[in-house]
C-alpha positions, 0 to 999 in steps of 0.5 A: 499500500505505501508503494501505491502511495509512493507512486501516486505522489511520484506521478503528482510531482511529474504533472506538476513539473510538465506543467512548470515546464510547459508554462516556461516554454509558452512564456518564452515562445509566446508573441504578444498576438497569442498570450491570451490564446496560451493563457486559456490553454494553460488554465485548462491544463491546470484545472484538469491537473487539479481534478486529477489530483483531487481523484487520486486523493478520493482513491487513496482515502477510499483504498486505506482510509486509516492512513489517509489525511482526512479532515475530522470535527471535534466533538463530545459525547454521552453514553446512553444509559436507561434510567428512571423517567417522569412524565409531568405536567407543568403549571402555576399556582398560588400558596393558600392557607387552608385556615386563613380566616376574617374573624367578625363580631357576632353582635353589633356594638362598639369596640372597648379594647383590642388585645392582640397585635399583627405577627402574635400567635393566638390559640383557639378561643382566645379573645381577640377584642371586646365589644362594649358590654356594660348594659349586659353586665348590669342586666345580669347583676340585676337578674342575678339579685332576683335569682337569689331571692327566687332561689330562697323562696323556692327552697322554703316552699319546697321544704314546706311542701315536702311537710304537706304544708301550703299548696302545691301551686305555691311550690310550683310558682316558686320553682317556675319563677326561679328556673325562668330567672335562671334562663334569663341569666343564662341568655344574658351570659351567652349574649355577654360572650357574643360581645367578645370577638375570639379567634376560631382557630389557632395561628398568627394574627396577620391583620388587625382591622378593628380599632378602639371606639369604632363600631362593628357589625356582624360579618364585618371583618375585625381581625384576620388570622392565618394558620401558616402550618397548614399550607397548600398550592391551588393551581389549574390544569389543562382538561387535556390531563383530565384522565391522567391527574389523580389524587395522590400523584407525586408533585415537584413544587418550586417556589421562585421567591425562595429558590427552593424545590419541595416534593408534595402530592395531589390532595384534591382534583376538581370534578368540573371544567371551567368553560372559559379556560378549560381547565380543572382545579387541583390542590397540592398540600405543602410541607411546613416551611418557615418562610412560606406565605399565602399568596406566593407564586409556585410552580408545580410539576405533576408527575402522572406516569413514571417510566422505570428504564427509559433512554434519555438524552438532552432535548437540545441535541435533538434536530428536526430535519425533513420532518424527522427528529434526528440525533448523531451518534459516534461510531467506530470504523476502524481506527476512525470514528464517524458520525451516524444519523439516528432517526428517534421518537421523543416521547416526553420531555422532563427537566431538559431531558428527553425520553426517545426510542430509537436508541439502544443502551451504549450508543454514544450521542454527540452532545457537542459539535453536532450542528452541521454534521453529516451522516458518515463524517469523520469526527474526533472525540 
């Protein structure tokens, strides 16, 4: 083979000498009248020789590519290995508190005291504010005085009746008077209790709206209490995934403001489709996190299928050519490495990785330098 190469090299050298001699002879013998004709002839000879040289180089490369001086392109590769791959749907939601309550008064009146400040932790049943109850307290004291007298009369009538002294009517009247006053006292005490604005949950005071001296009405917000230990993300998902998303599905949650990723599960799936947005509601419980706040934005990825052994590659190496999805893999050819085109099918995309079919474990996918490659082109890893 080396003899062939030497023979071809010698032939190439002789051709160049012949061309040089012809050029010198033509230049010395030529007259000004026929220089144009000679130049044209020499250019034709030069083009013919160049063509012969190129043909010889192709023949040499085809006969012995291992020793041929071929051009290569630098590339980087990643060997394909099967791994777990999740299929998911991504959407954006809002952090909400399960217990986010505007506490209001049960009775109308004027605020005479506010016992809490914003940011303060409160317990269930704790009094947050007091409405003026002076009139009710006076009425209770008056009724209690009457009740003490009625209680005394009742006890005496009962003792007499037990001894068969007096009439049954007198005993029943005393008993009725006592019980009636007891019910009135209980009623006033209930009214008095309604003059206290109490927290229905344990949590943190997020906002104090009520002010001392301000008149309040039932249903009018006075204090907002939030339980931040029980948070969720509420979001909407396209109806295209209505059969895929189920309660209990794994969810990856990203909170951009905190630069934090959390893992959770779907806790609620809506049963109706919004007629305008064509979406359905989902809720995801959030683990306890000190910096989480209601109304924060969260990105959720609901995993609806997990492939235990999938072939995955970076999505950016998949090219679309002639309505086909292709990638290039590096294959060994003798002592050289060539790029081979592989037609693939993208089954899903997750976190910059694509699950594909059409590749086999061990294939070396070209991940750098794949742009502009041709099938069969020599590459260098």
